MDAnalysis code that builds the backbone (N, CA, C; Angstrom):
import MDAnalysis as mda
import numpy as np

u = mda.Universe.empty(519, n_residues=173, atom_resindex=np.repeat(np.arange(173), 3), trajectory=True)
u.add_TopologyAttr("name", ["N", "CA", "C"] * 173)
u.add_TopologyAttr("resid", np.arange(1, 174))
u.add_TopologyAttr("resname", ["UNK", "UNK", "UNK", "UNK", "UNK", "UNK", "UNK", "UNK", "UNK", "UNK", "UNK", "UNK", "UNK", "UNK", "UNK", "UNK", "UNK", "UNK", "UNK", "UNK", "UNK", "UNK", "UNK", "UNK", "UNK", "UNK", "UNK", "UNK", "UNK", "UNK", "UNK", "UNK", "UNK", "UNK", "UNK", "UNK", "UNK", "UNK", "UNK", "UNK", "UNK", "UNK", "UNK", "UNK", "UNK", "UNK", "UNK", "UNK", "UNK", "UNK", "UNK", "UNK", "UNK", "UNK", "UNK", "UNK", "UNK", "UNK", "UNK", "UNK", "UNK", "UNK", "UNK", "UNK", "UNK", "UNK", "UNK", "UNK", "UNK", "UNK", "UNK", "UNK", "UNK", "UNK", "UNK", "UNK", "UNK", "UNK", "UNK", "UNK", "UNK", "UNK", "UNK", "UNK", "UNK", "UNK", "UNK", "UNK", "UNK", "UNK", "UNK", "UNK", "UNK", "UNK", "UNK", "UNK", "UNK", "UNK", "UNK", "UNK", "UNK", "UNK", "UNK", "UNK", "UNK", "UNK", "UNK", "UNK", "UNK", "UNK", "UNK", "UNK", "UNK", "UNK", "UNK", "UNK", "UNK", "UNK", "UNK", "UNK", "UNK", "UNK", "UNK", "UNK", "UNK", "UNK", "UNK", "UNK", "UNK", "UNK", "UNK", "UNK", "UNK", "UNK", "UNK", "UNK", "UNK", "UNK", "UNK", "UNK", "UNK", "UNK", "UNK", "UNK", "UNK", "UNK", "UNK", "UNK", "UNK", "UNK", "UNK", "UNK", "UNK", "UNK", "UNK", "UNK", "UNK", "UNK", "UNK", "UNK", "UNK", "UNK", "UNK", "UNK", "UNK", "UNK", "UNK", "UNK", "UNK", "UNK", "UNK", "UNK", "UNK"])
u.atoms.positions = np.array([
    [-6.972, 72.745, -64.656],
    [-5.774, 73.322, -63.892],
    [-4.584, 72.679, -64.409],
    [-3.720, 73.879, -64.570],
    [-2.541, 73.674, -65.353],
    [-1.063, 72.834, -64.781],
    [0.305, 72.395, -65.440],
    [0.996, 72.108, -64.595],
    [1.478, 72.710, -63.802],
    [1.824, 74.155, -63.588],
    [2.006, 74.883, -63.032],
    [1.501, 75.351, -61.442],
    [0.140, 75.260, -61.892],
    [-0.570, 75.432, -60.810],
    [-0.673, 74.407, -60.404],
    [-0.785, 73.200, -60.762],
    [-0.455, 72.049, -59.847],
    [0.618, 71.986, -59.064],
    [1.729, 72.092, -59.336],
    [3.245, 72.464, -58.714],
    [3.241, 72.968, -57.529],
    [2.483, 73.975, -57.577],
    [2.897, 75.441, -56.408],
    [1.781, 74.901, -55.540],
    [0.667, 74.553, -55.405],
    [-0.329, 73.691, -54.640],
    [0.420, 72.442, -53.927],
    [0.801, 71.679, -54.794],
    [2.129, 70.849, -54.175],
    [3.097, 71.042, -53.828],
    [3.563, 72.323, -53.988],
    [5.024, 72.385, -53.008],
    [4.401, 73.514, -51.793],
    [3.152, 73.981, -51.830],
    [2.296, 74.693, -50.662],
    [2.235, 73.779, -49.787],
    [1.208, 72.700, -50.374],
    [0.651, 71.844, -49.579],
    [2.401, 70.950, -48.538],
    [3.185, 70.505, -49.195],
    [4.183, 70.016, -48.353],
    [4.911, 71.221, -47.481],
    [4.927, 72.083, -47.503],
    [5.571, 73.306, -47.052],
    [4.588, 73.701, -45.542],
    [3.243, 73.311, -46.104],
    [2.491, 73.546, -45.053],
    [2.305, 72.335, -43.871],
    [2.685, 71.340, -44.208],
    [2.898, 70.181, -43.631],
    [3.810, 69.829, -42.433],
    [4.855, 70.301, -43.680],
    [6.512, 70.152, -42.889],
    [6.363, 71.342, -41.744],
    [5.641, 72.838, -42.026],
    [5.766, 73.524, -40.680],
    [4.759, 72.754, -39.456],
    [3.568, 72.355, -39.894],
    [2.673, 71.714, -38.946],
    [2.957, 70.775, -38.139],
    [4.097, 69.526, -38.838],
    [4.489, 68.329, -37.728],
    [5.921, 68.682, -37.019],
    [6.668, 69.770, -37.776],
    [7.797, 70.170, -36.627],
    [7.653, 69.346, -35.183],
    [8.988, 69.316, -35.415],
    [8.794, 68.726, -33.325],
    [9.199, 69.931, -32.421],
    [9.593, 71.498, -32.731],
    [10.004, 72.072, -32.244],
    [8.679, 73.046, -31.888],
    [8.057, 73.218, -30.946],
    [6.872, 73.930, -30.476],
    [6.863, 74.961, -29.485],
    [6.083, 76.073, -29.552],
    [6.243, 76.864, -28.407],
    [6.081, 76.240, -27.213],
    [5.927, 77.127, -25.861],
    [5.368, 76.607, -24.399],
    [4.051, 76.284, -24.926],
    [3.358, 75.232, -25.235],
    [2.845, 74.452, -25.785],
    [1.422, 74.472, -25.431],
    [0.608, 76.244, -25.393],
    [-0.700, 76.656, -24.825],
    [-1.639, 75.228, -25.311],
    [-2.492, 75.378, -24.584],
    [-3.947, 74.357, -25.210],
    [-4.609, 75.291, -26.203],
    [-5.362, 74.394, -26.744],
    [-6.389, 75.292, -27.431],
    [-8.126, 75.302, -26.877],
    [-7.948, 76.211, -26.874],
    [-9.811, 76.432, -26.238],
    [-10.508, 75.831, -26.100],
    [-11.025, 75.333, -25.069],
    [-12.833, 74.300, -24.426],
    [-13.362, 75.320, -24.327],
    [-14.207, 74.503, -24.528],
    [-16.036, 75.093, -24.382],
    [-15.981, 76.210, -25.451],
    [-15.298, 75.798, -26.591],
    [-15.626, 76.138, -27.996],
    [-16.930, 75.843, -28.521],
    [-17.587, 77.380, -29.151],
    [-18.576, 77.194, -30.328],
    [-18.520, 77.472, -31.565],
    [-18.370, 76.580, -32.522],
    [-17.876, 77.068, -33.477],
    [-18.803, 77.346, -34.452],
    [-20.235, 77.865, -33.945],
    [-21.131, 78.083, -34.635],
    [-20.414, 79.815, -34.431],
    [-20.224, 80.473, -33.453],
    [-19.853, 81.946, -32.928],
    [-18.840, 82.135, -33.393],
    [-17.676, 80.835, -34.016],
    [-16.436, 81.684, -34.426],
    [-16.548, 81.431, -35.793],
    [-17.638, 81.064, -36.737],
    [-18.267, 81.183, -38.007],
    [-18.327, 82.778, -38.056],
    [-18.000, 83.175, -39.133],
    [-18.049, 84.225, -40.047],
    [-16.717, 84.664, -40.592],
    [-16.546, 86.464, -41.028],
    [-14.996, 86.502, -41.188],
    [-14.475, 87.300, -40.036],
    [-12.818, 86.807, -40.147],
    [-11.872, 87.233, -39.133],
    [-10.905, 88.442, -40.134],
    [-10.747, 88.979, -39.549],
    [-8.847, 90.158, -40.313],
    [-7.712, 89.786, -39.498],
    [-6.970, 89.774, -40.092],
    [-5.637, 89.676, -39.445],
    [-5.192, 90.699, -39.047],
    [-4.797, 91.029, -37.991],
    [-4.424, 92.248, -37.225],
    [-2.724, 92.024, -37.232],
    [-2.290, 90.885, -36.584],
    [-0.863, 90.322, -36.748],
    [-0.534, 89.294, -36.793],
    [0.591, 88.630, -37.537],
    [1.224, 87.448, -38.177],
    [2.031, 87.204, -37.941],
    [2.995, 86.229, -37.404],
    [4.488, 85.846, -38.046],
    [4.377, 85.648, -39.242],
    [5.677, 85.924, -40.007],
    [6.026, 86.199, -41.746],
    [5.872, 84.436, -42.229],
    [4.719, 84.411, -43.043],
    [4.556, 82.949, -44.163],
    [4.817, 83.406, -45.074],
    [6.258, 82.197, -46.258],
    [5.818, 82.739, -47.205],
    [4.897, 83.048, -48.127],
    [3.783, 82.521, -47.906],
    [2.522, 82.735, -49.125],
    [1.452, 83.686, -48.453],
    [1.880, 84.309, -47.236],
    [1.759, 85.901, -46.976],
    [1.750, 87.261, -47.983],
    [3.566, 86.817, -47.818],
    [4.328, 88.517, -48.325],
    [3.869, 89.020, -49.138],
    [4.143, 90.277, -48.901],
    [3.282, 90.890, -49.202],
    [1.624, 91.406, -48.908],
    [1.233, 90.576, -48.297],
    [-0.229, 91.002, -48.605],
    [-1.048, 91.866, -46.904],
    [-1.943, 92.516, -48.228],
    [-2.548, 93.548, -47.092],
    [-4.134, 93.052, -47.166],
    [-4.826, 93.645, -45.950],
    [-6.355, 93.418, -46.131],
    [-6.795, 91.978, -45.905],
    [-6.114, 91.296, -45.521],
    [-6.177, 90.169, -45.334],
    [-7.159, 89.987, -44.336],
    [-8.328, 89.187, -44.944],
    [-9.203, 88.457, -44.035],
    [-9.418, 86.500, -43.896],
    [-10.141, 85.855, -43.287],
    [-10.532, 84.264, -42.841],
    [-12.145, 84.125, -42.967],
    [-12.478, 83.870, -43.726],
    [-13.639, 83.658, -43.799],
    [-14.324, 82.252, -43.726],
    [-14.469, 81.245, -42.234],
    [-15.123, 80.412, -41.949],
    [-16.489, 80.046, -41.833],
    [-16.711, 79.084, -41.911],
    [-17.900, 78.051, -42.417],
    [-18.254, 76.888, -42.010],
    [-19.307, 76.610, -41.431],
    [-19.706, 74.960, -41.114],
    [-20.611, 74.238, -42.641],
    [-20.317, 73.778, -42.994],
    [-21.224, 72.938, -44.280],
    [-20.971, 71.766, -43.719],
    [-22.071, 70.742, -43.750],
    [-22.303, 69.619, -43.254],
    [-21.466, 69.191, -42.626],
    [-21.103, 69.255, -41.157],
    [-20.042, 69.163, -40.434],
    [-19.083, 69.185, -40.640],
    [-18.202, 69.758, -42.116],
    [-16.940, 70.156, -42.495],
    [-16.675, 71.974, -41.756],
    [-15.892, 72.136, -41.995],
    [-14.983, 73.546, -41.922],
    [-14.509, 73.788, -43.365],
    [-14.843, 75.126, -43.901],
    [-14.852, 75.450, -45.143],
    [-13.736, 77.051, -44.801],
    [-13.126, 77.203, -45.162],
    [-11.815, 77.975, -44.943],
    [-11.545, 79.106, -46.553],
    [-11.998, 80.638, -46.575],
    [-11.444, 81.217, -47.367],
    [-10.406, 82.657, -47.226],
    [-9.428, 82.281, -47.536],
    [-8.389, 83.458, -46.942],
    [-8.200, 83.980, -47.953],
    [-8.512, 85.638, -47.910],
    [-8.195, 86.655, -49.259],
    [-7.387, 87.544, -48.582],
    [-6.426, 87.772, -49.511],
    [-5.874, 89.047, -49.217],
    [-5.481, 89.858, -50.142],
    [-4.332, 91.367, -50.766],
    [-4.216, 91.822, -51.670],
    [-2.883, 92.051, -51.706],
    [-2.428, 91.742, -52.580],
    [-0.809, 91.929, -52.962],
    [-0.798, 92.726, -54.568],
    [-0.155, 93.898, -54.183],
    [-0.480, 95.113, -55.830],
    [-1.037, 95.188, -55.762],
    [-2.559, 95.328, -55.322],
    [-4.199, 95.773, -55.970],
    [-4.640, 94.277, -56.571],
    [-3.858, 93.385, -56.407],
    [-4.527, 92.159, -57.091],
    [-5.160, 90.849, -55.881],
    [-5.954, 90.367, -55.940],
    [-6.753, 89.399, -55.303],
    [-6.052, 88.232, -55.146],
    [-5.651, 87.289, -53.898],
    [-5.567, 86.409, -53.619],
    [-5.965, 85.309, -52.466],
    [-6.837, 84.868, -53.092],
    [-7.465, 83.588, -52.967],
    [-6.861, 82.445, -52.206],
    [-7.424, 81.610, -51.313],
    [-6.562, 80.578, -50.691],
    [-7.619, 79.960, -50.230],
    [-8.351, 78.450, -50.627],
    [-9.485, 77.725, -50.317],
    [-9.197, 76.122, -49.276],
    [-9.519, 76.361, -48.083],
    [-9.312, 75.178, -47.699],
    [-10.263, 73.856, -47.360],
    [-10.233, 73.386, -46.631],
    [-11.244, 72.468, -45.827],
    [-10.581, 71.546, -44.441],
    [-11.434, 71.438, -43.193],
    [-11.150, 71.044, -42.288],
    [-12.142, 70.418, -41.784],
    [-11.982, 69.621, -40.354],
    [-12.538, 68.647, -39.610],
    [-11.636, 69.091, -38.202],
    [-12.770, 68.969, -37.137],
    [-12.260, 68.516, -35.939],
    [-11.333, 67.810, -35.324],
    [-10.681, 67.821, -34.847],
    [-9.225, 67.392, -34.401],
    [-9.242, 67.406, -33.034],
    [-10.581, 67.604, -32.092],
    [-10.900, 66.704, -31.099],
    [-12.226, 66.826, -30.740],
    [-12.687, 66.809, -29.762],
    [-14.222, 67.027, -29.507],
    [-15.280, 68.469, -29.999],
    [-16.001, 68.788, -30.392],
    [-15.992, 69.833, -30.677],
    [-16.735, 70.938, -30.268],
    [-15.684, 70.815, -28.595],
    [-15.814, 71.206, -27.769],
    [-14.547, 72.709, -27.331],
    [-13.829, 72.288, -28.884],
    [-12.126, 71.795, -28.318],
    [-11.635, 73.280, -29.916],
    [-11.573, 74.129, -29.710],
    [-11.273, 74.961, -30.922],
    [-9.644, 74.163, -31.329],
    [-10.006, 73.479, -31.883],
    [-8.624, 72.897, -32.847],
    [-9.254, 71.924, -34.020],
    [-9.205, 72.145, -35.411],
    [-8.876, 71.970, -36.416],
    [-7.690, 70.724, -37.340],
    [-8.319, 70.348, -38.057],
    [-6.857, 69.487, -39.283],
    [-7.906, 70.227, -40.261],
    [-7.017, 71.124, -40.880],
    [-7.293, 72.035, -42.269],
    [-6.214, 71.303, -43.649],
    [-6.393, 71.868, -44.344],
    [-6.211, 70.970, -45.825],
    [-6.676, 72.410, -46.789],
    [-5.305, 73.029, -47.429],
    [-4.879, 73.723, -48.727],
    [-5.010, 73.133, -49.747],
    [-4.463, 71.568, -49.492],
    [-4.482, 70.903, -50.731],
    [-4.376, 69.015, -50.156],
    [-5.285, 68.906, -50.328],
    [-5.711, 67.691, -49.839],
    [-4.286, 66.783, -50.915],
    [-3.982, 65.317, -50.062],
    [-4.453, 64.999, -48.673],
    [-3.901, 65.725, -47.709],
    [-3.230, 66.401, -47.823],
    [-1.942, 67.093, -46.613],
    [-3.324, 68.224, -45.601],
    [-2.842, 67.716, -44.741],
    [-3.425, 68.340, -43.577],
    [-2.410, 68.881, -42.359],
    [-2.837, 69.803, -41.691],
    [-2.128, 70.860, -40.726],
    [-2.595, 70.693, -39.791],
    [-2.318, 71.643, -39.056],
    [-3.123, 71.689, -37.337],
    [-3.522, 73.722, -37.734],
    [-4.482, 73.726, -36.873],
    [-5.085, 74.599, -36.595],
    [-6.005, 74.902, -35.298],
    [-5.041, 76.159, -34.203],
    [-4.792, 75.317, -32.920],
    [-5.872, 76.919, -32.385],
    [-6.615, 77.121, -31.779],
    [-7.295, 78.215, -31.123],
    [-6.417, 78.156, -29.996],
    [-5.821, 79.170, -29.637],
    [-5.135, 78.899, -28.535],
    [-6.121, 80.040, -27.091],
    [-6.176, 81.627, -28.309],
    [-7.311, 82.092, -27.022],
    [-8.331, 83.113, -27.781],
    [-9.300, 83.144, -27.347],
    [-10.540, 83.812, -28.061],
    [-11.361, 84.368, -26.655],
    [-11.475, 85.154, -26.971],
    [-12.293, 86.337, -26.224],
    [-13.091, 85.591, -26.069],
    [-14.127, 85.659, -24.609],
    [-15.214, 85.612, -24.735],
    [-16.295, 86.061, -25.057],
    [-16.423, 87.399, -26.171],
    [-17.425, 87.530, -27.073],
    [-17.110, 87.138, -28.289],
    [-15.926, 86.207, -28.651],
    [-15.506, 85.563, -29.845],
    [-14.974, 86.706, -30.707],
    [-14.644, 87.990, -30.725],
    [-13.949, 89.154, -31.528],
    [-13.031, 89.120, -31.433],
    [-11.920, 88.275, -30.880],
    [-10.400, 88.210, -30.805],
    [-10.422, 86.543, -31.131],
    [-8.679, 86.568, -31.284],
    [-8.344, 84.621, -31.302],
    [-6.991, 85.522, -31.423],
    [-6.541, 84.177, -30.821],
    [-5.363, 84.452, -31.321],
    [-5.134, 82.498, -31.711],
    [-4.532, 82.632, -33.277],
    [-4.350, 81.068, -33.744],
    [-2.990, 80.494, -34.102],
    [-2.466, 79.046, -33.744],
    [-1.335, 78.823, -34.597],
    [-1.327, 77.225, -34.502],
    [-0.323, 76.941, -35.499],
    [-0.290, 75.924, -35.454],
    [0.673, 74.550, -35.204],
    [1.292, 74.802, -33.841],
    [1.808, 74.410, -32.698],
    [3.368, 75.021, -32.536],
    [3.538, 75.305, -34.187],
    [5.191, 75.649, -34.687],
    [5.151, 77.155, -34.013],
    [6.419, 77.336, -33.930],
    [7.426, 78.882, -33.335],
    [6.993, 79.861, -33.918],
    [6.675, 79.420, -35.620],
    [7.009, 80.467, -36.600],
    [5.460, 80.598, -37.163],
    [4.357, 79.666, -36.264],
    [3.274, 80.266, -36.884],
    [2.272, 80.643, -36.066],
    [1.838, 81.701, -35.955],
    [1.031, 82.564, -34.474],
    [-0.221, 83.645, -36.048],
    [-1.215, 84.094, -35.499],
    [-1.940, 85.077, -36.632],
    [-2.531, 85.473, -35.436],
    [-3.045, 86.778, -35.314],
    [-3.951, 87.402, -34.344],
    [-4.816, 88.324, -35.294],
    [-6.045, 87.571, -34.995],
    [-7.369, 87.651, -35.513],
    [-8.411, 88.154, -34.779],
    [-8.958, 89.144, -35.398],
    [-10.007, 90.427, -35.168],
    [-11.467, 89.867, -35.566],
    [-12.580, 90.041, -35.476],
    [-14.164, 90.843, -35.952],
    [-14.181, 91.974, -36.950],
    [-13.448, 92.326, -35.783],
    [-12.604, 94.589, -36.870],
    [-11.959, 94.309, -36.998],
    [-11.820, 95.456, -38.185],
    [-10.076, 95.929, -39.059],
    [-8.939, 96.268, -38.006],
    [-9.760, 96.818, -36.708],
    [-8.243, 97.519, -36.131],
    [-8.647, 96.303, -34.782],
    [-7.460, 96.588, -33.465],
    [-7.898, 96.993, -31.946],
    [-7.425, 97.884, -31.495],
    [-7.862, 98.395, -30.411],
    [-6.965, 99.516, -29.747],
    [-5.603, 99.038, -29.612],
    [-4.784, 99.550, -29.742],
    [-3.447, 99.495, -29.095],
    [-3.469, 98.484, -28.452],
    [-3.625, 98.878, -26.975],
    [-3.729, 98.737, -25.573],
    [-4.208, 96.635, -25.721],
    [-5.433, 97.123, -26.891],
    [-5.637, 95.112, -26.924],
    [-4.562, 94.709, -27.354],
    [-4.144, 95.120, -28.635],
    [-2.586, 94.726, -29.440],
    [-1.782, 94.177, -28.281],
    [-1.455, 94.855, -27.693],
    [-0.539, 94.954, -26.660],
    [-0.935, 94.236, -25.871],
    [-1.838, 93.850, -25.258],
    [-2.177, 92.822, -24.139],
    [-2.510, 91.000, -25.131],
    [-2.853, 91.108, -26.103],
    [-2.614, 89.941, -27.085],
    [-1.228, 89.801, -27.652],
    [-0.440, 90.737, -28.048],
    [0.796, 90.426, -28.211],
    [1.887, 89.588, -26.726],
    [1.316, 90.346, -25.943],
    [2.022, 90.016, -24.591],
    [2.051, 88.445, -24.484],
    [0.598, 88.051, -24.581],
    [-0.060, 86.558, -23.910],
    [1.072, 86.283, -25.160],
    [0.799, 85.979, -26.348],
    [1.878, 85.576, -27.635],
    [3.477, 85.535, -26.331],
    [3.598, 86.575, -26.270],
    [5.060, 86.294, -25.742],
    [5.409, 85.214, -24.715],
    [4.210, 85.202, -24.009],
    [4.380, 84.434, -22.180],
    [4.578, 83.307, -22.845],
    [3.690, 82.907, -24.398],
    [3.742, 81.306, -25.159],
    [5.387, 80.990, -25.307],
    [5.916, 82.025, -25.526],
    [6.989, 81.775, -26.170],
    [7.356, 81.639, -27.810],
    [6.181, 82.800, -28.273],
    [6.633, 83.266, -29.788],
    [7.448, 84.528, -29.240],
    [8.267, 84.700, -30.529],
    [9.228, 85.309, -30.741],
    [8.138, 86.852, -31.325],
    [7.598, 87.584, -30.529],
    [6.911, 88.394, -31.198],
    [7.595, 89.535, -31.575],
    [8.850, 90.131, -32.148],
    [9.518, 90.673, -32.796],
    [9.456, 90.069, -34.017],
    [9.423, 89.948, -34.574],
    [9.103, 88.919, -35.500],
    [7.560, 89.128, -37.036],
    [6.479, 89.538, -35.858],
    [5.066, 89.743, -36.549],
    [5.291, 90.657, -37.276],
    [4.432, 91.020, -38.358],
    [3.713, 91.293, -38.916],
    [2.499, 92.231, -38.839],
    [2.551, 93.459, -39.000],
    [1.182, 93.815, -39.376],
    [0.282, 94.554, -40.641],
    [-0.325, 93.397, -40.654],
    [-0.822, 94.142, -42.720],
    [-1.352, 94.903, -42.375],
    [-1.623, 96.007, -43.319],
    [-2.918, 96.970, -43.659],
    [-4.058, 96.151, -43.645],
    [-5.366, 97.103, -42.972],
    [-6.849, 96.886, -43.126],
    [-7.268, 98.227, -43.432],
    [-6.866, 98.503, -44.782],
    [-7.329, 100.261, -45.221],
    [-8.571, 99.789, -45.105],
])
């Protein structure tokens, strides 16, 4: 790994950590309970997100989750100007295994919160945050949600105190 790549990872890790440990939070929606990690694994499409510098201008964004030896492996993939951008992370349960809360790291040794605050009973829609009002993702097992369903999820996020006017909607063509 060259020095420039290493420096980018250090900066990314520090910024991620800073965003995850801030004192400002939203109305503290709890992580989901009765969580089945095995059902959560697989590919999720990013339907909406709060702006993040590391996702600037990314479209066709997916996250692939896998459990390996009791650890979470995450591969995020998106495209900017036709070029794939991939970020990988590791994680572990932050709480009991039936709670949708992880500690994840894109750059060890820095870990941040990953909290699933909404999960449909069929495990096909999710809302995820770090606990910061500036970090929210609406995920789906399919590349599109109906406008009605997307609005319902957005309104849920609004009730929790997220600024939904800031949401971005990456293309999922």
